[in-house]
Structures are given as structure tokens and as C-alpha cells.
VMD Tcl script that draws the C-alpha trace (Angstrom):
set ca {
  {-37.16 20.40 -16.84}
  {-34.10 20.37 -14.79}
  {-31.22 17.92 -16.05}
  {-30.50 15.14 -14.22}
  {-26.92 14.72 -12.07}
  {-23.64 15.19 -13.91}
  {-21.82 12.16 -13.07}
  {-18.06 11.79 -12.37}
  {-15.45 8.39 -12.66}
  {-12.49 8.25 -10.40}
  {-10.34 5.40 -11.36}
  {-6.77 4.15 -10.30}
  {-4.27 2.21 -10.75}
  {-1.83 1.73 -8.97}
  {1.91 0.24 -8.90}
  {4.25 -1.38 -7.51}
  {7.13 0.40 -8.22}
  {6.91 4.53 -6.80}
  {7.04 7.76 -8.97}
  {9.45 10.45 -8.77}
  {7.73 12.70 -9.95}
  {11.03 14.90 -11.31}
  {11.68 12.22 -14.24}
  {7.93 11.76 -14.41}
  {7.16 15.78 -15.26}
  {9.61 15.18 -17.95}
  {8.00 13.41 -19.79}
  {4.62 14.99 -19.33}
  {5.94 19.00 -20.17}
  {3.26 21.53 -19.17}
  {1.52 20.16 -16.67}
  {0.54 21.35 -12.94}
  {2.65 19.52 -10.44}
  {3.55 20.07 -6.85}
  {5.85 17.68 -4.14}
  {2.44 15.81 -3.78}
  {1.10 14.60 -7.12}
  {1.03 15.60 -11.51}
  {-1.40 16.55 -13.39}
  {-2.45 15.89 -16.29}
  {-5.08 17.12 -18.10}
  {-6.57 15.26 -20.50}
  {-8.83 16.45 -23.59}
  {-11.91 16.00 -23.47}
  {-12.40 17.69 -20.31}
  {-10.82 14.41 -18.35}
  {-7.46 14.46 -16.01}
  {-5.05 12.15 -14.99}
  {-3.61 12.16 -11.45}
  {0.09 10.90 -10.29}
  {1.22 10.32 -6.39}
  {4.24 9.67 -5.56}
  {3.37 6.53 -4.23}
  {2.65 4.74 -7.62}
  {-0.25 4.87 -8.19}
  {-2.02 7.42 -11.23}
  {-6.63 8.02 -10.54}
  {-8.04 9.37 -13.97}
  {-10.87 11.37 -13.71}
  {-13.91 12.07 -16.08}
  {-11.37 9.51 -18.83}
  {-12.43 6.62 -21.23}
  {-10.67 3.72 -21.03}
  {-8.54 4.12 -24.46}
  {-7.73 7.77 -23.24}
  {-6.27 6.14 -20.46}
  {-3.56 3.71 -22.65}
  {-1.37 7.08 -23.57}
  {-0.78 8.44 -20.45}
  {0.15 4.70 -19.36}
  {2.04 4.19 -22.43}
  {4.57 8.16 -21.60}
  {4.61 6.58 -18.32}
  {6.55 2.99 -18.90}
  {8.10 5.23 -20.51}
  {9.88 7.57 -18.07}
  {10.01 5.05 -16.16}
  {12.35 1.98 -17.32}
  {10.83 -1.29 -16.07}
  {8.03 -0.19 -14.70}
  {4.98 -3.09 -13.95}
  {1.65 -3.23 -15.31}
  {-1.02 -1.59 -12.55}
  {-1.26 -4.61 -9.92}
  {-4.60 -2.72 -8.43}
  {-7.50 -1.04 -9.55}
  {-10.02 0.81 -8.19}
  {-13.07 3.36 -8.99}
  {-15.56 5.19 -7.26}
  {-18.38 7.86 -8.36}
  {-19.42 11.16 -7.92}
  {-21.99 12.58 -8.47}
  {-22.98 16.59 -8.86}
  {-27.01 17.19 -7.19}
  {-27.13 20.64 -6.62}
  {-28.56 19.35 -3.26}
  {-26.47 18.09 -0.44}
  {-23.52 16.42 0.38}
  {-24.28 12.77 1.18}
  {-22.05 9.23 0.17}
  {-24.39 5.83 -0.59}
  {-24.16 3.12 -2.38}
  {-20.52 3.52 -2.91}
  {-21.50 6.80 -4.96}
  {-20.67 10.13 -3.31}
  {-23.76 13.25 -4.37}
  {-22.78 16.86 -3.77}
  {-23.26 19.84 -4.88}
  {-20.75 20.97 -7.43}
  {-17.95 18.87 -8.33}
  {-15.21 21.81 -8.22}
  {-10.79 20.57 -8.98}
  {-9.98 21.32 -5.77}
  {-12.77 18.54 -4.55}
  {-11.64 17.11 -7.82}
  {-7.69 16.43 -6.25}
  {-9.25 15.23 -2.31}
  {-11.08 11.99 -4.37}
  {-8.46 11.45 -6.09}
  {-6.48 11.48 -3.88}
  {-8.14 9.96 -1.47}
  {-9.13 6.80 -3.96}
  {-5.47 6.40 -4.73}
  {-4.70 6.03 -0.92}
  {-7.49 3.00 -1.01}
  {-5.76 1.54 -4.36}
  {-2.10 1.71 -2.93}
  {-3.40 0.66 1.00}
  {-5.01 -2.37 -0.83}
  {-2.11 -3.55 -2.76}
  {0.09 -3.18 0.78}
  {-2.46 -5.72 2.47}
  {-2.21 -7.97 -0.88}
  {1.17 -8.37 0.50}
  {0.49 -8.14 4.48}
  {-1.88 -10.99 3.96}
  {1.09 -13.03 1.95}
  {3.67 -12.52 4.63}
  {0.97 -13.28 7.15}
  {-0.02 -16.79 5.38}
  {3.66 -17.46 5.56}
  {4.14 -16.61 8.82}
  {1.03 -19.30 10.04}
  {2.98 -21.86 7.80}
  {5.86 -21.60 10.11}
  {3.88 -21.61 13.40}
  {1.58 -24.21 12.30}
  {5.12 -26.82 11.29}
  {6.34 -25.52 14.85}
  {3.02 -26.54 16.62}
  {2.71 -29.91 14.57}
  {6.28 -31.53 15.10}
  {7.61 -28.93 18.06}
  {10.49 -27.75 16.37}
  {12.34 -25.69 13.69}
  {14.81 -26.24 10.57}
  {18.12 -25.07 11.53}
  {18.53 -22.68 9.22}
  {17.70 -19.09 9.58}
  {19.03 -17.58 6.67}
  {15.12 -18.08 5.26}
  {13.62 -16.53 8.35}
  {15.41 -13.52 8.12}
  {14.54 -12.62 5.12}
  {11.15 -13.05 6.23}
  {11.46 -10.56 9.04}
  {13.70 -8.46 6.82}
  {10.56 -8.60 4.41}
  {8.48 -7.98 6.99}
  {10.53 -4.08 8.09}
  {10.88 -3.34 4.91}
  {6.74 -3.42 3.92}
  {5.64 -2.24 7.73}
  {8.31 0.39 6.74}
  {6.53 1.32 2.98}
  {3.12 1.21 4.92}
  {4.15 3.88 7.62}
  {5.08 5.86 4.77}
  {1.89 5.86 3.00}
  {0.44 6.64 6.29}
  {2.15 9.89 6.64}
  {0.49 10.74 3.13}
  {-3.16 10.20 4.96}
  {-2.51 13.81 6.43}
  {-4.84 15.97 5.65}
  {-3.93 18.42 2.74}
  {-3.44 21.80 3.28}
  {-6.42 22.74 1.26}
  {-8.68 21.48 3.80}
  {-8.04 23.53 6.22}
  {-9.14 26.32 5.90}
  {-12.44 25.39 4.06}
  {-14.99 23.32 5.67}
  {-17.02 21.77 2.54}
  {-13.82 19.81 1.63}
  {-12.30 18.91 5.61}
  {-16.65 16.80 5.58}
  {-15.43 15.83 2.51}
  {-12.45 13.94 2.60}
  {-13.62 12.69 6.28}
  {-17.01 11.17 5.23}
  {-14.57 9.72 1.96}
  {-11.84 8.00 4.64}
  {-14.70 6.80 6.23}
  {-15.91 5.13 3.21}
  {-12.60 3.32 2.47}
  {-11.89 2.51 5.67}
  {-8.11 3.87 5.31}
  {-7.49 4.44 9.36}
  {-9.71 1.12 9.86}
  {-8.11 -0.82 7.33}
  {-4.19 1.24 8.59}
  {-4.74 -0.29 11.77}
  {-5.29 -4.35 10.90}
  {-2.25 -3.74 8.64}
  {0.09 -2.43 11.57}
  {-2.02 -5.22 14.07}
  {-1.11 -8.00 11.75}
  {2.87 -7.12 10.50}
  {3.77 -6.66 14.27}
  {2.43 -10.36 14.81}
  {4.42 -11.66 11.90}
  {7.60 -9.70 12.74}
  {6.86 -11.57 16.83}
  {6.06 -14.60 15.33}
  {8.92 -14.47 13.35}
  {11.52 -13.28 16.15}
  {9.74 -16.67 18.65}
  {10.86 -18.45 15.75}
  {14.22 -17.63 15.72}
  {14.32 -17.65 19.26}
  {13.36 -21.55 18.57}
  {16.22 -21.87 16.75}
  {18.90 -20.38 18.53}
  {17.89 -23.05 21.61}
  {18.16 -25.42 20.17}
  {21.62 -24.48 18.20}
  {22.81 -23.74 20.83}
  {21.65 -26.67 22.63}
  {23.16 -29.16 19.87}
  {26.31 -27.02 20.77}
  {26.53 -27.44 24.18}
  {25.86 -31.45 23.50}
  {29.00 -31.59 20.76}
  {31.80 -29.43 23.20}
  {30.06 -32.79 25.94}
  {30.99 -35.13 23.13}
  {34.46 -34.08 22.40}
  {34.98 -33.64 26.54}
  {33.59 -37.18 27.19}
  {35.69 -38.47 23.68}
  {39.41 -36.98 25.06}
  {38.66 -38.70 28.29}
  {37.82 -41.99 26.30}
  {41.22 -41.99 24.07}
  {43.68 -40.71 27.23}
  {41.90 -43.59 28.94}
  {43.09 -46.08 25.81}
}
mol new
graphics top color blue
foreach p $ca { graphics top sphere $p radius 0.5 }
foreach p [lrange $ca 0 end-1] q [lrange $ca 1 end] { graphics top cylinder $p $q radius 0.2 }
display resetview
């Protein structure tokens, strides 16, 4: 009788802060590290992948086995927040052809290299979800300001809040672009057609490209709307300034006459 498929679970935890892998590596001595990731073995048979964009992915680790790694991570990074996004993905080794259906990847065998590809993609998806939440909040605030302009036909004279909104949108867009460069194909893929196809399937499963494009469009619209609102504020201030100058001129004429 043939044994059933071997099942592997990948769970991602995304944080607000980015990680300095060099600093984190000192808290996990002996763990293999590259510029892109830090791998922490966890008995029995599991491991944790730590990524500099602020995500930890646990492969085949029970929930209670995550606590020691997260505790060490919090000790290595003072002020580290609690994780803000959780994501899970399942891989089954079936010995048959590769397929991806119902959120489960079925593959002939899960090699360490393929496990890293799965882990990286799950980490990117979790990081993307964190930024999606930020962009949604910016978009909602932007919509509220535009609706107020539509109702009242005017905007407040104070521009500092608008400047802060624009700054937040620019910073978020810069961070999202930093995540985008992480979506480049890992070096291992170029020499392995199977891993190349695996990476393409996983990107499609998590809609990474489409989700990034949607965020880019929203961030551009937010920034353009804020800039338009600033133009309205400047025009209103200019009108008030011109009106004040006219009033002072009239006042001076009246004073000279009387």
C-alpha cells in the first residue's frame, strides 16, 4: 500500500518593522544566512525563514514551537511590534506532476531549494497584505477629503495636515517599491526550470503582480488628489491675500480722504 501525500505547512508572520539580518543573526548563532534570508532550524524537522522586509515564515513548525523564535526575535530587535499579518499555505508531496488547486500546491517532492521558494513567496504575500492595509487607509482618508470638497466646495486653509498625508503616501510608495524589487526572481530559479515554473505558479496563486499594480494605482491617485487639494488651498489663500491687499489700499485711501 502506498503512503499518503506528505503535507507541509508554511505560516508567515509579518511585522511593521524591517529586520536587520546582521543584528538578528547574532541572536541565532550558527543559523545559515544570506543577504536575502536567515534560516533557523527548529526540531523536529522544521525551520524558520527570516526576511529583511519584516516577515518570518515557519515551515512545519507547531504553533507552540513558534514562540521561542519570536521571543528571541523580540529580544534582538527592541521595540518590535506584535505581528500584524498572518498567512498560511500548504504544500503536499505526492510524487506526481505539479499542480496548484484550492490553495494547495501539489508537487513531486519538496527539496530545500523549493521550500525556500515557497517560503519567500508566502513572505512576499504577507508583506504585500500589510502594505495593502496601509494603502486602503490612505485611500479612504483621501476619499473623505475629496467628498468634503464636493459637499462644501472648499477645503480648510491649513495645509500642514495635507502635507503630512502627502508625505505618508510618498513614504508608503517608496516602501512598496522596496518590496517590489524583492519580487525579482531568486538566483536559484534561473538554473532550475521546475523551480522557475513553481515560482511562476506561486506568484499567480498569490496575485503578487496584480496586487502590486493595484496598490501603485491607488497610491498615485492619492498623491494626485492631495496635490490637487493643495492647489485649491493655495488658490484660496491667494484670493484672501489679494482681497486683504485691496482692503488695505481702500482703507489707506479712506484714511487720507478723512
